[in-house]
PyMOL Python script that loads the backbone (N, CA, C, O; Angstrom):
from pymol import cmd

cmd.read_pdbstr("""\
ATOM      1  N   MET A   1     -29.252  -8.132  48.137  1.00  0.00           N
ATOM      2  CA  MET A   1     -30.142  -9.456  48.240  1.00  0.00           C
ATOM      3  C   MET A   1     -31.329  -8.734  49.339  1.00  0.00           C
ATOM      4  O   MET A   1     -31.152  -7.763  50.075  1.00  0.00           O
ATOM      5  N   GLU A   2     -32.283  -9.371  49.208  1.00  0.00           N
ATOM      6  CA  GLU A   2     -33.294  -9.138  50.060  1.00  0.00           C
ATOM      7  C   GLU A   2     -33.410  -9.783  50.920  1.00  0.00           C
ATOM      8  O   GLU A   2     -33.348 -10.987  50.671  1.00  0.00           O
ATOM      9  N   ASN A   3     -33.640  -9.364  52.396  1.00  0.00           N
ATOM     10  CA  ASN A   3     -33.838 -10.258  53.355  1.00  0.00           C
ATOM     11  C   ASN A   3     -34.855 -10.736  53.101  1.00  0.00           C
ATOM     12  O   ASN A   3     -35.540 -10.426  52.126  1.00  0.00           O
ATOM     13  N   GLY A   4     -35.279 -12.029  54.382  1.00  0.00           N
ATOM     14  CA  GLY A   4     -36.799 -12.176  54.242  1.00  0.00           C
ATOM     15  C   GLY A   4     -37.952 -11.770  54.264  1.00  0.00           C
ATOM     16  O   GLY A   4     -38.896 -12.403  53.791  1.00  0.00           O
ATOM     17  N   SER A   5     -38.049 -10.549  54.870  1.00  0.00           N
ATOM     18  CA  SER A   5     -39.465 -10.043  54.547  1.00  0.00           C
ATOM     19  C   SER A   5     -38.860  -8.837  52.940  1.00  0.00           C
ATOM     20  O   SER A   5     -39.478  -7.825  52.611  1.00  0.00           O
ATOM     21  N   GLY A   6     -38.162  -9.118  52.554  1.00  0.00           N
ATOM     22  CA  GLY A   6     -38.305  -8.357  51.639  1.00  0.00           C
ATOM     23  C   GLY A   6     -38.320  -6.771  51.628  1.00  0.00           C
ATOM     24  O   GLY A   6     -38.722  -5.965  50.789  1.00  0.00           O
ATOM     25  N   LYS A   7     -37.994  -6.691  52.317  1.00  0.00           N
ATOM     26  CA  LYS A   7     -37.947  -5.002  52.984  1.00  0.00           C
ATOM     27  C   LYS A   7     -36.828  -4.020  52.644  1.00  0.00           C
ATOM     28  O   LYS A   7     -36.981  -2.850  52.295  1.00  0.00           O
ATOM     29  N   ARG A   8     -35.545  -4.761  52.819  1.00  0.00           N
ATOM     30  CA  ARG A   8     -34.651  -4.072  53.013  1.00  0.00           C
ATOM     31  C   ARG A   8     -33.129  -4.811  52.368  1.00  0.00           C
ATOM     32  O   ARG A   8     -32.977  -6.033  52.366  1.00  0.00           O
ATOM     33  N   GLU A   9     -32.387  -4.129  51.998  1.00  0.00           N
ATOM     34  CA  GLU A   9     -31.267  -4.740  50.810  1.00  0.00           C
ATOM     35  C   GLU A   9     -29.726  -4.827  51.536  1.00  0.00           C
ATOM     36  O   GLU A   9     -29.153  -3.859  52.037  1.00  0.00           O
ATOM     37  N   ILE A  10     -29.276  -5.999  51.482  1.00  0.00           N
ATOM     38  CA  ILE A  10     -28.118  -6.231  52.409  1.00  0.00           C
ATOM     39  C   ILE A  10     -26.862  -6.388  51.493  1.00  0.00           C
ATOM     40  O   ILE A  10     -26.673  -7.288  50.675  1.00  0.00           O
ATOM     41  N   GLU A  11     -26.227  -5.575  51.721  1.00  0.00           N
ATOM     42  CA  GLU A  11     -24.817  -5.415  51.051  1.00  0.00           C
ATOM     43  C   GLU A  11     -23.633  -6.654  51.984  1.00  0.00           C
ATOM     44  O   GLU A  11     -23.187  -6.846  53.114  1.00  0.00           O
ATOM     45  N   PHE A  12     -23.562  -7.287  50.460  1.00  0.00           N
ATOM     46  CA  PHE A  12     -22.469  -8.212  50.822  1.00  0.00           C
ATOM     47  C   PHE A  12     -20.730  -7.730  50.739  1.00  0.00           C
ATOM     48  O   PHE A  12     -20.385  -7.021  49.794  1.00  0.00           O
ATOM     49  N   THR A  13     -19.930  -8.070  51.550  1.00  0.00           N
ATOM     50  CA  THR A  13     -18.500  -8.036  51.170  1.00  0.00           C
ATOM     51  C   THR A  13     -17.925  -8.749  50.838  1.00  0.00           C
ATOM     52  O   THR A  13     -18.136  -9.791  51.458  1.00  0.00           O
ATOM     53  N   LEU A  14     -16.922  -8.870  49.832  1.00  0.00           N
ATOM     54  CA  LEU A  14     -15.959 -10.107  49.564  1.00  0.00           C
ATOM     55  C   LEU A  14     -14.822  -9.392  50.425  1.00  0.00           C
ATOM     56  O   LEU A  14     -14.311  -8.272  50.438  1.00  0.00           O
ATOM     57  N   LEU A  15     -14.593 -11.206  51.514  1.00  0.00           N
ATOM     58  CA  LEU A  15     -13.192 -10.994  51.817  1.00  0.00           C
ATOM     59  C   LEU A  15     -11.981 -10.981  50.553  1.00  0.00           C
ATOM     60  O   LEU A  15     -12.043 -11.444  49.414  1.00  0.00           O
ATOM     61  N   ASP A  16     -11.048 -10.368  51.147  1.00  0.00           N
ATOM     62  CA  ASP A  16      -9.560 -10.455  50.087  1.00  0.00           C
ATOM     63  C   ASP A  16      -9.147 -11.229  49.701  1.00  0.00           C
ATOM     64  O   ASP A  16      -8.684 -11.284  48.562  1.00  0.00           O
ATOM     65  N   GLU A  17      -9.170 -12.424  50.798  1.00  0.00           N
ATOM     66  CA  GLU A  17      -8.510 -13.765  49.782  1.00  0.00           C
ATOM     67  C   GLU A  17      -9.282 -15.024  49.949  1.00  0.00           C
ATOM     68  O   GLU A  17     -10.107 -15.112  50.858  1.00  0.00           O
ATOM     69  N   LYS A  18      -9.035 -16.121  49.023  1.00  0.00           N
ATOM     70  CA  LYS A  18     -10.454 -17.228  49.027  1.00  0.00           C
ATOM     71  C   LYS A  18      -9.593 -17.640  50.082  1.00  0.00           C
ATOM     72  O   LYS A  18      -8.424 -17.396  50.381  1.00  0.00           O
ATOM     73  N   HIS A  19     -10.716 -18.496  50.670  1.00  0.00           N
ATOM     74  CA  HIS A  19     -10.075 -19.463  51.614  1.00  0.00           C
ATOM     75  C   HIS A  19     -10.872 -21.294  51.593  1.00  0.00           C
ATOM     76  O   HIS A  19     -11.984 -21.654  51.980  1.00  0.00           O
ATOM     77  N   HIS A  20      -9.756 -22.078  50.985  1.00  0.00           N
ATOM     78  CA  HIS A  20      -9.808 -22.334  50.920  1.00  0.00           C
ATOM     79  C   HIS A  20     -10.189 -23.291  49.207  1.00  0.00           C
ATOM     80  O   HIS A  20     -10.488 -24.445  48.899  1.00  0.00           O
ATOM     81  N   GLY A  21      -9.964 -22.059  48.519  1.00  0.00           N
ATOM     82  CA  GLY A  21     -10.426 -21.851  47.059  1.00  0.00           C
ATOM     83  C   GLY A  21     -12.057 -21.154  47.393  1.00  0.00           C
ATOM     84  O   GLY A  21     -12.706 -21.163  46.347  1.00  0.00           O
ATOM     85  N   TYR A  22     -12.621 -20.739  48.227  1.00  0.00           N
ATOM     86  CA  TYR A  22     -14.068 -20.455  48.134  1.00  0.00           C
ATOM     87  C   TYR A  22     -14.017 -19.043  48.148  1.00  0.00           C
ATOM     88  O   TYR A  22     -13.230 -18.529  48.943  1.00  0.00           O
ATOM     89  N   LEU A  23     -14.687 -18.334  47.441  1.00  0.00           N
ATOM     90  CA  LEU A  23     -15.031 -16.809  47.360  1.00  0.00           C
ATOM     91  C   LEU A  23     -15.886 -16.447  48.579  1.00  0.00           C
ATOM     92  O   LEU A  23     -17.016 -16.890  48.371  1.00  0.00           O
ATOM     93  N   VAL A  24     -15.819 -15.800  49.815  1.00  0.00           N
ATOM     94  CA  VAL A  24     -16.928 -15.925  50.517  1.00  0.00           C
ATOM     95  C   VAL A  24     -16.893 -14.317  50.936  1.00  0.00           C
ATOM     96  O   VAL A  24     -15.971 -13.528  51.143  1.00  0.00           O
ATOM     97  N   GLU A  25     -18.268 -14.216  50.960  1.00  0.00           N
ATOM     98  CA  GLU A  25     -18.948 -12.389  50.945  1.00  0.00           C
ATOM     99  C   GLU A  25     -19.764 -12.818  52.450  1.00  0.00           C
ATOM    100  O   GLU A  25     -20.348 -13.868  52.722  1.00  0.00           O
ATOM    101  N   TRP A  26     -19.628 -12.003  53.005  1.00  0.00           N
ATOM    102  CA  TRP A  26     -20.090 -11.692  54.471  1.00  0.00           C
ATOM    103  C   TRP A  26     -20.885  -9.954  54.571  1.00  0.00           C
ATOM    104  O   TRP A  26     -20.541  -8.928  53.983  1.00  0.00           O
ATOM    105  N   ALA A  27     -21.919 -10.156  55.454  1.00  0.00           N
ATOM    106  CA  ALA A  27     -22.576  -8.648  55.741  1.00  0.00           C
ATOM    107  C   ALA A  27     -23.449  -8.656  56.851  1.00  0.00           C
ATOM    108  O   ALA A  27     -24.331  -9.512  56.921  1.00  0.00           O
ATOM    109  N   VAL A  28     -23.331  -7.968  57.552  1.00  0.00           N
ATOM    110  CA  VAL A  28     -24.090  -7.979  58.822  1.00  0.00           C
ATOM    111  C   VAL A  28     -25.223  -6.640  58.722  1.00  0.00           C
ATOM    112  O   VAL A  28     -25.190  -5.562  58.130  1.00  0.00           O
ATOM    113  N   ARG A  29     -26.093  -7.225  59.503  1.00  0.00           N
ATOM    114  CA  ARG A  29     -27.086  -6.303  59.724  1.00  0.00           C
ATOM    115  C   ARG A  29     -28.102  -5.920  61.283  1.00  0.00           C
ATOM    116  O   ARG A  29     -28.092  -6.486  62.376  1.00  0.00           O
ATOM    117  N   PRO A  30     -28.796  -4.899  60.856  1.00  0.00           N
ATOM    118  CA  PRO A  30     -29.283  -5.101  62.699  1.00  0.00           C
ATOM    119  C   PRO A  30     -30.474  -5.705  62.233  1.00  0.00           C
ATOM    120  O   PRO A  30     -31.058  -5.549  61.161  1.00  0.00           O
ATOM    121  N   SER A  31     -30.919  -6.895  63.859  1.00  0.00           N
ATOM    122  CA  SER A  31     -31.592  -7.330  64.015  1.00  0.00           C
ATOM    123  C   SER A  31     -33.364  -6.545  63.973  1.00  0.00           C
ATOM    124  O   SER A  31     -33.619  -5.538  64.633  1.00  0.00           O
ATOM    125  N   THR A  32     -34.208  -7.115  63.250  1.00  0.00           N
ATOM    126  CA  THR A  32     -35.648  -6.684  63.280  1.00  0.00           C
ATOM    127  C   THR A  32     -36.103  -6.807  64.319  1.00  0.00           C
ATOM    128  O   THR A  32     -36.666  -5.841  64.836  1.00  0.00           O
ATOM    129  N   GLY A  33     -36.005  -8.197  65.070  1.00  0.00           N
ATOM    130  CA  GLY A  33     -36.330  -8.101  66.151  1.00  0.00           C
ATOM    131  C   GLY A  33     -36.060  -7.802  67.221  1.00  0.00           C
ATOM    132  O   GLY A  33     -36.833  -7.351  68.066  1.00  0.00           O
ATOM    133  N   SER A  34     -34.778  -8.037  67.344  1.00  0.00           N
ATOM    134  CA  SER A  34     -34.090  -7.244  68.712  1.00  0.00           C
ATOM    135  C   SER A  34     -33.244  -6.072  68.819  1.00  0.00           C
ATOM    136  O   SER A  34     -32.042  -6.055  69.085  1.00  0.00           O
ATOM    137  N   PRO A  35     -34.042  -5.056  68.571  1.00  0.00           N
ATOM    138  CA  PRO A  35     -33.072  -3.107  68.463  1.00  0.00           C
ATOM    139  C   PRO A  35     -31.845  -3.124  69.324  1.00  0.00           C
ATOM    140  O   PRO A  35     -31.836  -3.268  70.547  1.00  0.00           O
ATOM    141  N   GLY A  36     -31.115  -3.008  68.768  1.00  0.00           N
ATOM    142  CA  GLY A  36     -29.549  -2.731  69.505  1.00  0.00           C
ATOM    143  C   GLY A  36     -28.810  -4.098  69.362  1.00  0.00           C
ATOM    144  O   GLY A  36     -27.838  -4.325  70.083  1.00  0.00           O
ATOM    145  N   LYS A  37     -29.338  -5.209  68.255  1.00  0.00           N
ATOM    146  CA  LYS A  37     -28.508  -6.299  68.316  1.00  0.00           C
ATOM    147  C   LYS A  37     -28.365  -6.401  66.698  1.00  0.00           C
ATOM    148  O   LYS A  37     -29.123  -5.999  65.815  1.00  0.00           O
ATOM    149  N   TRP A  38     -26.863  -7.225  66.611  1.00  0.00           N
ATOM    150  CA  TRP A  38     -26.872  -7.419  64.756  1.00  0.00           C
ATOM    151  C   TRP A  38     -27.145  -8.514  64.721  1.00  0.00           C
ATOM    152  O   TRP A  38     -27.508  -9.032  65.777  1.00  0.00           O
ATOM    153  N   MET A  39     -27.090  -9.272  63.578  1.00  0.00           N
ATOM    154  CA  MET A  39     -26.944 -10.509  62.958  1.00  0.00           C
ATOM    155  C   MET A  39     -26.014 -10.503  61.588  1.00  0.00           C
ATOM    156  O   MET A  39     -26.143  -9.574  60.792  1.00  0.00           O
ATOM    157  N   GLY A  40     -25.041 -11.608  61.336  1.00  0.00           N
ATOM    158  CA  GLY A  40     -24.755 -11.607  59.967  1.00  0.00           C
ATOM    159  C   GLY A  40     -25.198 -13.056  58.976  1.00  0.00           C
ATOM    160  O   GLY A  40     -25.540 -14.217  59.201  1.00  0.00           O
ATOM    161  N   ASP A  41     -24.954 -12.186  57.781  1.00  0.00           N
ATOM    162  CA  ASP A  41     -25.260 -13.481  56.862  1.00  0.00           C
ATOM    163  C   ASP A  41     -23.421 -13.998  56.107  1.00  0.00           C
ATOM    164  O   ASP A  41     -22.297 -13.608  56.423  1.00  0.00           O
ATOM    165  N   PHE A  42     -23.702 -14.593  55.480  1.00  0.00           N
ATOM    166  CA  PHE A  42     -22.600 -15.494  54.504  1.00  0.00           C
ATOM    167  C   PHE A  42     -23.178 -15.918  53.377  1.00  0.00           C
ATOM    168  O   PHE A  42     -24.335 -16.329  53.461  1.00  0.00           O
ATOM    169  N   HIS A  43     -22.436 -15.913  51.955  1.00  0.00           N
ATOM    170  CA  HIS A  43     -22.262 -16.818  50.767  1.00  0.00           C
ATOM    171  C   HIS A  43     -20.683 -17.084  50.852  1.00  0.00           C
ATOM    172  O   HIS A  43     -19.805 -16.255  51.092  1.00  0.00           O
ATOM    173  N   ALA A  44     -20.502 -18.927  50.503  1.00  0.00           N
ATOM    174  CA  ALA A  44     -19.108 -19.136  49.859  1.00  0.00           C
ATOM    175  C   ALA A  44     -19.401 -19.643  48.945  1.00  0.00           C
ATOM    176  O   ALA A  44     -20.434 -20.308  48.869  1.00  0.00           O
ATOM    177  N   PHE A  45     -18.482 -19.461  47.867  1.00  0.00           N
ATOM    178  CA  PHE A  45     -19.164 -19.719  46.276  1.00  0.00           C
ATOM    179  C   PHE A  45     -17.245 -20.307  46.179  1.00  0.00           C
ATOM    180  O   PHE A  45     -16.206 -19.763  46.553  1.00  0.00           O
ATOM    181  N   LYS A  46     -17.573 -21.808  45.405  1.00  0.00           N
ATOM    182  CA  LYS A  46     -16.425 -22.579  44.672  1.00  0.00           C
ATOM    183  C   LYS A  46     -16.571 -23.215  43.189  1.00  0.00           C
ATOM    184  O   LYS A  46     -17.515 -23.992  43.049  1.00  0.00           O
ATOM    185  N   GLU A  47     -15.829 -22.999  42.184  1.00  0.00           N
ATOM    186  CA  GLU A  47     -16.464 -23.597  40.877  1.00  0.00           C
ATOM    187  C   GLU A  47     -16.700 -25.045  40.986  1.00  0.00           C
ATOM    188  O   GLU A  47     -15.647 -25.679  40.926  1.00  0.00           O
ATOM    189  N   GLY A  48     -17.751 -25.761  41.128  1.00  0.00           N
ATOM    190  CA  GLY A  48     -18.303 -27.367  40.865  1.00  0.00           C
ATOM    191  C   GLY A  48     -18.389 -27.442  41.891  1.00  0.00           C
ATOM    192  O   GLY A  48     -18.239 -28.651  42.070  1.00  0.00           O
ATOM    193  N   GLU A  49     -18.539 -27.000  42.837  1.00  0.00           N
ATOM    194  CA  GLU A  49     -19.128 -27.315  44.679  1.00  0.00           C
ATOM    195  C   GLU A  49     -20.080 -26.724  44.659  1.00  0.00           C
ATOM    196  O   GLU A  49     -20.180 -25.754  43.908  1.00  0.00           O
ATOM    197  N   PRO A  50     -21.323 -27.201  45.665  1.00  0.00           N
ATOM    198  CA  PRO A  50     -22.484 -26.242  46.055  1.00  0.00           C
ATOM    199  C   PRO A  50     -22.008 -24.696  46.865  1.00  0.00           C
ATOM    200  O   PRO A  50     -21.078 -24.428  47.625  1.00  0.00           O
ATOM    201  N   ALA A  51     -22.832 -24.097  46.443  1.00  0.00           N
ATOM    202  CA  ALA A  51     -22.365 -22.693  47.538  1.00  0.00           C
ATOM    203  C   ALA A  51     -22.878 -22.627  48.430  1.00  0.00           C
ATOM    204  O   ALA A  51     -24.072 -22.886  48.278  1.00  0.00           O
ATOM    205  N   LEU A  52     -22.531 -22.328  49.678  1.00  0.00           N
ATOM    206  CA  LEU A  52     -22.993 -22.034  50.788  1.00  0.00           C
ATOM    207  C   LEU A  52     -23.416 -20.758  51.227  1.00  0.00           C
ATOM    208  O   LEU A  52     -22.725 -19.747  51.106  1.00  0.00           O
ATOM    209  N   ARG A  53     -24.547 -20.792  51.737  1.00  0.00           N
ATOM    210  CA  ARG A  53     -25.438 -19.767  52.289  1.00  0.00           C
ATOM    211  C   ARG A  53     -26.096 -20.098  53.445  1.00  0.00           C
ATOM    212  O   ARG A  53     -26.805 -21.092  53.602  1.00  0.00           O
ATOM    213  N   VAL A  54     -25.765 -18.959  54.523  1.00  0.00           N
ATOM    214  CA  VAL A  54     -25.899 -18.850  55.600  1.00  0.00           C
ATOM    215  C   VAL A  54     -26.460 -17.374  56.737  1.00  0.00           C
ATOM    216  O   VAL A  54     -25.899 -16.318  57.031  1.00  0.00           O
ATOM    217  N   SER A  55     -27.376 -17.784  56.999  1.00  0.00           N
ATOM    218  CA  SER A  55     -28.048 -16.476  58.122  1.00  0.00           C
ATOM    219  C   SER A  55     -27.980 -17.165  59.080  1.00  0.00           C
ATOM    220  O   SER A  55     -28.609 -18.190  59.346  1.00  0.00           O
ATOM    221  N   ILE A  56     -26.723 -16.293  60.003  1.00  0.00           N
ATOM    222  CA  ILE A  56     -26.747 -16.590  61.494  1.00  0.00           C
ATOM    223  C   ILE A  56     -27.843 -16.160  62.240  1.00  0.00           C
ATOM    224  O   ILE A  56     -28.353 -15.060  62.025  1.00  0.00           O
ATOM    225  N   ALA A  57     -28.251 -16.917  63.088  1.00  0.00           N
ATOM    226  CA  ALA A  57     -29.178 -16.567  63.884  1.00  0.00           C
ATOM    227  C   ALA A  57     -28.615 -15.937  65.410  1.00  0.00           C
ATOM    228  O   ALA A  57     -29.332 -15.475  66.298  1.00  0.00           O
ATOM    229  N   ASN A  58     -27.225 -16.060  65.424  1.00  0.00           N
ATOM    230  CA  ASN A  58     -26.540 -15.605  67.001  1.00  0.00           C
ATOM    231  C   ASN A  58     -27.525 -13.740  66.870  1.00  0.00           C
ATOM    232  O   ASN A  58     -28.173 -13.312  65.915  1.00  0.00           O
ATOM    233  N   LEU A  59     -27.275 -13.145  68.063  1.00  0.00           N
ATOM    234  CA  LEU A  59     -27.406 -11.855  67.895  1.00  0.00           C
ATOM    235  C   LEU A  59     -26.640 -11.350  68.927  1.00  0.00           C
ATOM    236  O   LEU A  59     -26.902 -11.478  70.123  1.00  0.00           O
ATOM    237  N   TYR A  60     -25.459 -10.634  68.338  1.00  0.00           N
ATOM    238  CA  TYR A  60     -24.086  -9.692  68.655  1.00  0.00           C
ATOM    239  C   TYR A  60     -24.745  -8.116  69.418  1.00  0.00           C
ATOM    240  O   TYR A  60     -25.880  -7.646  69.495  1.00  0.00           O
ATOM    241  N   ASP A  61     -23.480  -7.685  69.857  1.00  0.00           N
ATOM    242  CA  ASP A  61     -24.428  -6.423  70.653  1.00  0.00           C
ATOM    243  C   ASP A  61     -23.667  -5.162  70.073  1.00  0.00           C
ATOM    244  O   ASP A  61     -23.740  -4.027  70.545  1.00  0.00           O
ATOM    245  N   ASN A  62     -22.817  -5.603  68.811  1.00  0.00           N
ATOM    246  CA  ASN A  62     -22.785  -4.059  67.835  1.00  0.00           C
ATOM    247  C   ASN A  62     -22.107  -5.026  66.289  1.00  0.00           C
ATOM    248  O   ASN A  62     -21.924  -6.223  66.066  1.00  0.00           O
ATOM    249  N   PRO A  63     -21.905  -3.792  65.511  1.00  0.00           N
ATOM    250  CA  PRO A  63     -21.234  -4.610  64.015  1.00  0.00           C
ATOM    251  C   PRO A  63     -20.277  -5.081  64.448  1.00  0.00           C
ATOM    252  O   PRO A  63     -20.618  -6.184  64.876  1.00  0.00           O
ATOM    253  N   ALA A  64     -19.007  -4.898  64.654  1.00  0.00           N
ATOM    254  CA  ALA A  64     -18.009  -5.335  64.801  1.00  0.00           C
ATOM    255  C   ALA A  64     -17.763  -6.926  65.459  1.00  0.00           C
ATOM    256  O   ALA A  64     -17.033  -7.866  65.142  1.00  0.00           O
ATOM    257  N   GLU A  65     -18.643  -6.725  66.401  1.00  0.00           N
ATOM    258  CA  GLU A  65     -18.824  -8.242  66.717  1.00  0.00           C
ATOM    259  C   GLU A  65     -19.386  -8.919  65.858  1.00  0.00           C
ATOM    260  O   GLU A  65     -19.009 -10.068  65.629  1.00  0.00           O
ATOM    261  N   ALA A  66     -20.265  -8.429  65.293  1.00  0.00           N
ATOM    262  CA  ALA A  66     -21.296  -9.807  64.132  1.00  0.00           C
ATOM    263  C   ALA A  66     -20.417 -10.050  62.747  1.00  0.00           C
ATOM    264  O   ALA A  66     -20.441 -10.971  61.931  1.00  0.00           O
ATOM    265  N   ARG A  67     -19.458  -8.569  62.842  1.00  0.00           N
ATOM    266  CA  ARG A  67     -18.732  -8.955  61.566  1.00  0.00           C
ATOM    267  C   ARG A  67     -17.658  -9.789  61.964  1.00  0.00           C
ATOM    268  O   ARG A  67     -17.498 -10.540  61.002  1.00  0.00           O
ATOM    269  N   ALA A  68     -16.696 -10.129  62.985  1.00  0.00           N
ATOM    270  CA  ALA A  68     -15.778 -10.785  63.204  1.00  0.00           C
ATOM    271  C   ALA A  68     -16.124 -12.394  63.304  1.00  0.00           C
ATOM    272  O   ALA A  68     -15.493 -13.282  62.731  1.00  0.00           O
ATOM    273  N   ASN A  69     -17.732 -12.640  64.506  1.00  0.00           N
ATOM    274  CA  ASN A  69     -18.393 -14.010  63.992  1.00  0.00           C
ATOM    275  C   ASN A  69     -18.785 -14.350  63.219  1.00  0.00           C
ATOM    276  O   ASN A  69     -19.032 -15.552  63.315  1.00  0.00           O
ATOM    277  N   THR A  70     -19.135 -13.764  62.006  1.00  0.00           N
ATOM    278  CA  THR A  70     -19.570 -14.282  61.095  1.00  0.00           C
ATOM    279  C   THR A  70     -18.693 -14.610  59.970  1.00  0.00           C
ATOM    280  O   THR A  70     -19.023 -15.480  59.164  1.00  0.00           O
ATOM    281  N   ILE A  71     -17.396 -13.847  59.852  1.00  0.00           N
ATOM    282  CA  ILE A  71     -16.179 -14.582  59.445  1.00  0.00           C
ATOM    283  C   ILE A  71     -15.462 -15.353  59.682  1.00  0.00           C
ATOM    284  O   ILE A  71     -14.551 -15.807  58.989  1.00  0.00           O
ATOM    285  N   ARG A  72     -15.845 -15.653  60.899  1.00  0.00           N
ATOM    286  CA  ARG A  72     -15.008 -16.961  61.611  1.00  0.00           C
ATOM    287  C   ARG A  72     -16.048 -18.197  61.587  1.00  0.00           C
ATOM    288  O   ARG A  72     -15.681 -19.344  61.841  1.00  0.00           O
ATOM    289  N   ILE A  73     -17.454 -17.842  61.238  1.00  0.00           N
ATOM    290  CA  ILE A  73     -18.647 -19.055  60.922  1.00  0.00           C
ATOM    291  C   ILE A  73     -18.376 -19.345  59.695  1.00  0.00           C
ATOM    292  O   ILE A  73     -18.553 -20.525  59.390  1.00  0.00           O
ATOM    293  N   ALA A  74     -17.870 -18.395  58.609  1.00  0.00           N
ATOM    294  CA  ALA A  74     -18.333 -18.483  57.242  1.00  0.00           C
ATOM    295  C   ALA A  74     -16.684 -19.743  56.799  1.00  0.00           C
ATOM    296  O   ALA A  74     -16.511 -20.771  56.146  1.00  0.00           O
ATOM    297  N   LYS A  75     -15.944 -18.923  57.539  1.00  0.00           N
ATOM    298  CA  LYS A  75     -14.455 -19.730  57.476  1.00  0.00           C
ATOM    299  C   LYS A  75     -14.790 -21.209  58.090  1.00  0.00           C
ATOM    300  O   LYS A  75     -14.605 -22.237  57.439  1.00  0.00           O
ATOM    301  N   ALA A  76     -15.258 -21.191  59.299  1.00  0.00           N
ATOM    302  CA  ALA A  76     -14.895 -22.936  60.032  1.00  0.00           C
ATOM    303  C   ALA A  76     -16.292 -24.053  58.752  1.00  0.00           C
ATOM    304  O   ALA A  76     -16.076 -25.194  58.346  1.00  0.00           O
ATOM    305  N   GLN A  77     -17.570 -23.203  58.442  1.00  0.00           N
ATOM    306  CA  GLN A  77     -18.268 -23.895  57.318  1.00  0.00           C
ATOM    307  C   GLN A  77     -17.861 -23.993  56.095  1.00  0.00           C
ATOM    308  O   GLN A  77     -18.554 -24.527  55.229  1.00  0.00           O
ATOM    309  N   VAL A  78     -16.675 -23.486  55.867  1.00  0.00           N
ATOM    310  CA  VAL A  78     -15.811 -23.715  54.496  1.00  0.00           C
ATOM    311  C   VAL A  78     -15.001 -24.972  54.958  1.00  0.00           C
ATOM    312  O   VAL A  78     -15.218 -26.100  54.516  1.00  0.00           O
ATOM    313  N   GLU A  79     -14.062 -24.675  55.872  1.00  0.00           N
ATOM    314  CA  GLU A  79     -13.630 -25.839  56.346  1.00  0.00           C
ATOM    315  C   GLU A  79     -14.154 -27.229  56.492  1.00  0.00           C
ATOM    316  O   GLU A  79     -13.602 -28.280  56.166  1.00  0.00           O
ATOM    317  N   GLU A  80     -15.253 -27.053  57.010  1.00  0.00           N
ATOM    318  CA  GLU A  80     -16.531 -28.425  57.304  1.00  0.00           C
ATOM    319  C   GLU A  80     -16.626 -28.693  55.783  1.00  0.00           C
ATOM    320  O   GLU A  80     -16.508 -29.904  55.597  1.00  0.00           O
ATOM    321  N   ALA A  81     -16.776 -28.097  54.766  1.00  0.00           N
ATOM    322  CA  ALA A  81     -17.288 -28.422  53.720  1.00  0.00           C
ATOM    323  C   ALA A  81     -15.957 -29.199  52.944  1.00  0.00           C
ATOM    324  O   ALA A  81     -16.096 -30.260  52.336  1.00  0.00           O
ATOM    325  N   VAL A  82     -14.666 -28.486  53.075  1.00  0.00           N
ATOM    326  CA  VAL A  82     -13.763 -29.163  52.109  1.00  0.00           C
ATOM    327  C   VAL A  82     -13.180 -30.310  53.194  1.00  0.00           C
ATOM    328  O   VAL A  82     -12.388 -31.178  52.826  1.00  0.00           O
ATOM    329  N   ALA A  83     -13.711 -30.198  54.694  1.00  0.00           N
ATOM    330  CA  ALA A  83     -12.949 -32.078  54.890  1.00  0.00           C
ATOM    331  C   ALA A  83     -14.107 -32.938  54.356  1.00  0.00           C
ATOM    332  O   ALA A  83     -13.901 -34.074  53.930  1.00  0.00           O
ATOM    333  N   ALA A  84     -15.421 -32.335  54.388  1.00  0.00           N
ATOM    334  CA  ALA A  84     -16.582 -33.727  54.333  1.00  0.00           C
ATOM    335  C   ALA A  84     -15.848 -34.297  52.949  1.00  0.00           C
ATOM    336  O   ALA A  84     -15.701 -35.509  52.792  1.00  0.00           O
ATOM    337  N   LYS A  85     -15.345 -33.213  51.837  1.00  0.00           N
ATOM    338  CA  LYS A  85     -15.216 -33.944  50.238  1.00  0.00           C
ATOM    339  C   LYS A  85     -13.927 -34.819  50.669  1.00  0.00           C
ATOM    340  O   LYS A  85     -13.582 -35.604  49.786  1.00  0.00           O
ATOM    341  N   GLY A  86     -13.111 -34.846  51.897  1.00  0.00           N
ATOM    342  CA  GLY A  86     -12.461 -35.611  51.939  1.00  0.00           C
ATOM    343  C   GLY A  86     -10.580 -34.955  51.180  1.00  0.00           C
ATOM    344  O   GLY A  86      -9.626 -35.732  51.136  1.00  0.00           O
TER     345      GLY A  86
END
""", "prot")
cmd.dss("prot")
cmd.show_as("cartoon", "prot")
cmd.util.cbc("prot")
cmd.orient("prot")
């Protein structure tokens, strides 16, 4: 997937297990506006449900921190979508 500027390819990694039936892909990338900072993106898919696609605007100090927080936020967004369905 290209980022918003179309300049860079983003490689997503699939979580090992589904989260509430959703397949979750995550990626981290260096910030272009804040050198030395990292950002995250995720997609979550479940058959019959709208896909969740989020670019996280938070900046992190390193890729590991970005990864952990991206996965945490992705899982929280999935849980929120599941709870909204009742």
